[in-house]
N, C-alpha and C positions, 0 to 999 in steps of 0.2 A: 132628470128625476126619475124617469123610468127605468134608467141603468142603475141608479141608486136601490131602487126597490127591488128590482132584481138580483142584486148582488148580497142584498139584505136576507131575501127568501133563501138563496142558496145557502148561504153562512148559516143560517136557522137550522136547514135540513142537516148539514153536516156536522153540527154541533149535536142534535139531537141522536144520530147515528154514532157519534163517537160514544156519549154517554152508555147507549146500549151495549157497545163493546166492552166497555169497562165495567159495567155491571155484570154481564156474562163472567169475565175472566176472573173477578174478584170472589163471585161466589162458588165457582167451580172448584176450585183448591180447599177453599174452607169448609165446604160440605162433604166432600169424597172422603177425606181419612177418617171422618168419625165412624161411620160404619164399620170399616175395616178394621178399626181399633176394637172396637166392641165384639166383633167376632173373633178376633184373636185372643181376648182376655176370656171370653166365655168357654168354659169347659164343658160344652154340650156332650161329647162322645162319652166322657167319664161319668156324667150322671146316666145317661141310659143303660152305661153296663152294669153300675151299681144297682140300679132298681132291678134289672134284669137277673141277676146274680141272686138278690134277696128273694124274688119271687119263687126262682127255681129250688132254692133252699127249703121254703114250706112246701113245694109240690112235691117233695120227696115222700111226705108224710099225709098229706091231706090235699090230693089233686084237685078237688074243688071248692076247697075253703079252709078255714080255720078250725073247724070241729070235724072230727071223724068218730062214728060211733059204729060196733060192730056188734051183732048177737050171732052166738055158733053153738049149734047143737052138735055133741058129739056122743059116739057109742064104743065103748071101751071093753075088749076082751082081755080079762084079768087072769094070771095065771097064778092060782091059788093053790099050790101043793099038786093034787093028783087030779083036780077038776078045773074048770074053767068058769070064772064068775062074770058076771054081766055089770057094767057101770055106766050110766047115763050122765052127762055133763052138760049143763047150761051155762055158758060163758058171756058175760057182757062188758064190753071192751070200749073204752072212749079215750080219744086224745086232743088235748087241747093246745094249739100252737099260739104263743103269743109273737108280739114287734120286738121283743127283747132278746131273742135268740134263746129262749127258753120255752121246754113243752112239759105236759104234764101227761102221763099215762095212768089210767085207773082200770083195775080188772076186779069185776065181782063174780064169782062162780057159784053155783047150785050143783048138788051132788045127788044122786040116787041110785039105789041098788036094791034089786029083789034077793040076793043071796044072803043070808044069814051069817056066812063065813067072813063077809066084809062088814055088815053093820046088822043090827037086830031091827032097827027102824027101816021100814021099807019105802017111808015117804022122801020127798025133797029137803035136803039138809044144806045147812050153809057152809060153804068152803072156807077158804082164807083169803079175804080182800087184799089187794095189793095195790100200792101207790109209787110211782115213779117219778122223780123229777129229773129232766134231761139239759144239759147245756149243749146248744151247737157252738163247738169251740172253734171250728174251722171250716170254712167253704171257701173253694177256689175253682178256676176253670171256668169254661164257658157251660151252658146249660147241658148241651149234648154230652159234655165230657168231664162232669162236676165231679170233684172228690168233696169227701166231709167226714170230720171227726167230731164225735160226740161224746161226752160224759154223762153217765146217770148214775142216780143213786136215789135209794127210798127204803121201803120196808114191807113186808110180807105180815099181816096181823094174824093174831091167834084167833081160834074159832073154839067154841064150847061144844059144837057139834059132835056125834059120833064118827064120823067120816072125815072131819076137820082136824087139823093139828093144833094143838095146844101152844106151838113155840111161837116165839116172834123172832123172824129172821130179818137181819139187815142184807142190804143187796147193794153192791157196787160194781161198775162194769165200764166198758169202752166199746164203742161201735164206730165202725168207718165202712163208707160205702164209694164206689166209682161206678161211674156211667161210661157206657160204651154206645153211644146214640141209642139203639132200640133194646139194649142190654145193660144189666147192672148187676154189679159185683158186691155183697156184703161181707163183712166179716165182723166178729165180736165176741168178747170174753165178760163174762159176768161170774162174779163170785158171791155167793151166798155164806153170810156168817150166820150159822144158825143158832138158834137160843137155846135154852133149857126147855125140855119137855115138862109140863106140868103135871100131866097123866100118868101112873104107874104103868099103865096098859100101853103107853106107847114107848116105841124104841127110841133111844139116844143115839145121835149120830153126830159126825163133826161137820166141817165147813164143805160146800158143794161148790165145784169147779166146772163152769159150762163154757166149753168153746164150741162156738156156732159160725156156720157159712149160709149163704143165700145166693142162687142165682136166678134172675128173673129176666124175662123176654116179653115186650108188647109187640105181639103178633099184629094186632091192630088197635085202632082206638078203644073198641070194645071187648077186645078178648086179651088177657095178660096170663102167662104161664110162669111159676115160680117153682123152685125146689130147695127146700130147707133141709140142713144136716147139720149135726152136732156130734161132740163127743163130752160125755157129763161122767164127773168122777166123785162119788160120795166118800168123804174122808169116814175114818173110823171114830168111835166115840172119844172123849177125853178118859185118861186113865182113872182119874178120880168118880167117874160117873159109874152109878150101881144099878143093878135092876136088868131090864132089857136093853143091851146095848149092841152097837155095832161093832164087832170086834177087828176088823180089817177092811181095807179100802174097796170099794166096789166101782167098777167102770164099765160103761156100757155106750153104744153109738145109735143113731138112728138117722131116718132120712125121710122127708115129707113132701110129696108133690103136691102141687095145688093149681087149681085152675080157677079164674076170675073172670066172670062174664058181665058186661055192663048191660043194666036193664033200662038206664034212664040217665039224664045228665048228672043225678046225684046218689043212684042206687044202683048196686051190684050184687051178683050172687058168687058165693065163693064156694067152692067143693074140695075136697082132699082127704088125704090118708097119712098116716104113720105106721112106718115099718121100722124095726128094729135090724140093724144090721150086725149087730154085736150084742148078745143077749147079758144082763147082768148074773152075776154068781148070785146062786141062793136068792132070787128074785121073790118068790113067795114070802121069804121071812122080812123083806122090807114093805110089805102090807101094813105090818105095826108102825111103820115110819110116817105114813100118810104123806106120801110125796106125790099126790096126783097133778101137780103143776109140771112135772118134769115129763116132756112127751117120750112115749114109747118104754118107759121105765117096767110097767107091768104088762105090755104086750102091745099088739097091733090096734088101730083104732081107726075109725071114719068119722067125719065131719063135715058140716055144712052150716053155711051162714048167710046171712045179707049185711051188707055193709051201707052204710050213708054217710056222704061227705057234704058238709055244708059250709 
């Protein structure tokens, strides 16, 4: 009887250990392939690269956010024949970046002079408001070496003030940029399809071609340097235009160094100057064309302003 009981206990123990071995061997192959298949099917690296590329594209224009605001005060020395006249400008610039590869630029300018040769009214006057819509056509490359191509289009509105132009100009252009780690190179072309001047005292001109380039260097997180330059060609007026007209094309060049100092996480100070490297022919006559938005056309200038990124 004891022998039978001992044999039964030994058989029961062997049976339990056999079930444990069977359960373990069956669960291991069924559960292991599942996470392996999920990891292979999940494209995690591609998702990370996509997000990084989009964020870097936005940081081209607004390093701290979707809104970029700038106020800039400028003092211009205008060559008006045998004398020099002073012109002060106050520019308000804003940029809004969307999540759909579209951005909007808006510029509003106020002008003031104390020289009657430029304007009889010595107070601040409205310039020509400008609005541009840009399309981020192409972005490729890692953030440190990203290249981009943008298309822009918009208009420069007419103004009824004495210093503002009465024309309605249409603007189209192309901008491209390339990063080299801490450096950035930009090239652009802008075509101004000038409208007809409504005032008889305003000079009638042709289309304006603006070829520009810029080189930037980020010396530290709070210090940035940039040098902008360009060549501008102002076309002659239409043969059918009468009155005060531009009889031949005018071409000039300029260079503009800038320094940007970070004052806080969202605020920075910009200082710079614009110098002409090639003077326009008969530039004093072009005062009647009221092309104050063209850098360096009428003379050298100094400017400073605050930038806010939100």
